[in-house]
C-alpha positions in Angstrom: -17.2 -57.1 109.5 -17.0 -57.9 106.0 -19.2 -60.7 104.5 -17.3 -63.4 103.7 -20.3 -65.4 102.1 -19.4 -68.1 99.4 -15.4 -67.6 100.2 -13.7 -71.0 100.5 -11.1 -70.7 103.2 -8.3 -73.2 103.8 -7.4 -73.3 107.8 -3.8 -74.6 108.9 -3.6 -74.7 112.7 -2.1 -77.4 115.1 -3.6 -75.7 118.3 -7.0 -77.2 118.6 -8.8 -74.1 120.3 -7.2 -71.6 118.0 -8.3 -73.9 115.1 -11.7 -73.9 116.6 -11.9 -70.3 117.2 -10.7 -69.5 113.6 -13.1 -71.6 112.1 -15.8 -70.3 114.2 -14.8 -66.7 113.2 -14.4 -67.4 109.6 -17.8 -69.2 109.5 -20.0 -66.7 111.3 -18.6 -64.2 108.7 -20.0 -66.7 106.1 -16.7 -68.5 104.9 -16.7 -72.2 104.1 -13.9 -73.8 105.8 -11.8 -76.3 104.5 -9.7 -78.0 107.4 -8.8 -77.1 109.9 -5.6 -79.3 109.4 -3.0 -79.8 112.1 0.1 -81.0 110.2 1.6 -79.8 106.6 1.1 -83.4 105.5 -2.7 -83.4 106.1 -3.0 -79.5 104.6 -1.3 -80.4 101.3 -3.6 -83.6 101.3 -6.5 -81.0 101.7 -5.5 -79.0 99.4 -4.8 -81.5 96.8 -8.6 -82.5 97.1 -10.0 -78.7 97.2 -9.0 -77.1 93.8 -11.3 -74.2 94.8 -9.6 -72.8 97.7 -9.8 -68.8 97.5 -8.0 -67.8 100.7 -5.5 -69.6 103.4 -5.0 -68.8 107.1 -1.6 -70.7 108.0 0.0 -71.1 111.2 3.7 -71.0 110.1 4.7 -74.0 112.5 2.5 -77.1 112.6 3.8 -79.5 114.9 7.7 -78.6 114.6 7.4 -78.5 110.9 7.5 -75.3 108.7 4.2 -74.5 106.7 6.2 -73.1 103.9 5.6 -75.8 101.3 1.8 -75.4 102.0 2.5 -71.6 100.8 4.4 -72.2 98.0 1.6 -74.6 96.4 -1.0 -71.8 97.2 1.5 -69.2 95.4 1.5 -71.6 92.3 -2.2 -71.6 92.4 -2.4 -67.7 93.0 -4.1 -68.1 96.5 -3.6 -65.3 98.9 -2.5 -66.2 102.2 -2.9 -64.8 105.7 -0.4 -66.1 108.1 -1.5 -66.2 111.5 1.2 -67.1 113.9 3.1 -66.5 117.0 6.4 -65.9 115.1 7.8 -62.9 114.2 8.2 -61.1 110.7 11.8 -62.6 110.5 10.3 -66.3 110.2 8.6 -65.5 106.9 11.0 -65.9 103.8 11.5 -63.2 101.4 9.0 -64.6 98.7 6.3 -64.1 101.4 7.0 -60.9 102.7 4.0 -59.1 101.2 1.5 -61.6 102.6 -0.8 -60.7 105.2 0.6 -61.4 108.8 -1.2 -61.3 112.0 -0.3 -62.4 115.6 -2.4 -65.1 117.2 -3.3 -62.2 119.5 -5.4 -60.8 117.1 -9.2 -60.8 117.3 -11.9 -62.1 115.2 -12.4 -58.7 113.1 -8.9 -58.4 112.4 -8.7 -62.2 111.0 -11.8 -61.4 108.9 -10.8 -58.2 107.8 -7.5 -59.4 106.8 -8.9 -62.5 105.1 -11.3 -60.0 103.1 -8.6 -57.9 102.2 -6.3 -60.8 101.0 -9.1 -62.2 98.8 -9.6 -58.7 97.1 -5.9 -58.2 96.3 -6.2 -61.8 95.0 -2.8 -64.2 94.9 -0.4 -61.5 93.7 1.5 -61.7 96.9 4.4 -63.9 97.7 4.3 -65.7 94.2 7.0 -67.7 93.5 8.4 -69.0 90.1 8.7 -72.2 89.3 12.7 -73.0 88.4 13.7 -74.7 85.5 16.0 -77.2 85.9 
């Protein structure tokens, strides 16, 4: 399993036990966890206070609200994203199609590997451009 030492990972997940598993898996691999946060509002608040997020693990639906405003902010900061969700690929907007996606059925090693690979790739996937206007 890759070593995630010193990697700061934002986790947004509304299911307590899943959030706890994600945090434990990533901490066991050496990452520092920001969150987990259960709502889009709380995730954006955490993100506003944490300028050094390096990778994010995001559930697509947090208590009935889609996570894409958070993903947009992360893309503006060039922070790579792993969507960890029960939703299918059709639920991901085109601008995030190249972001990593894992089913919630995935295990610890799959998630740690995805976070590591996204960190290596950097924030080039799913970048959006500011629209003038």
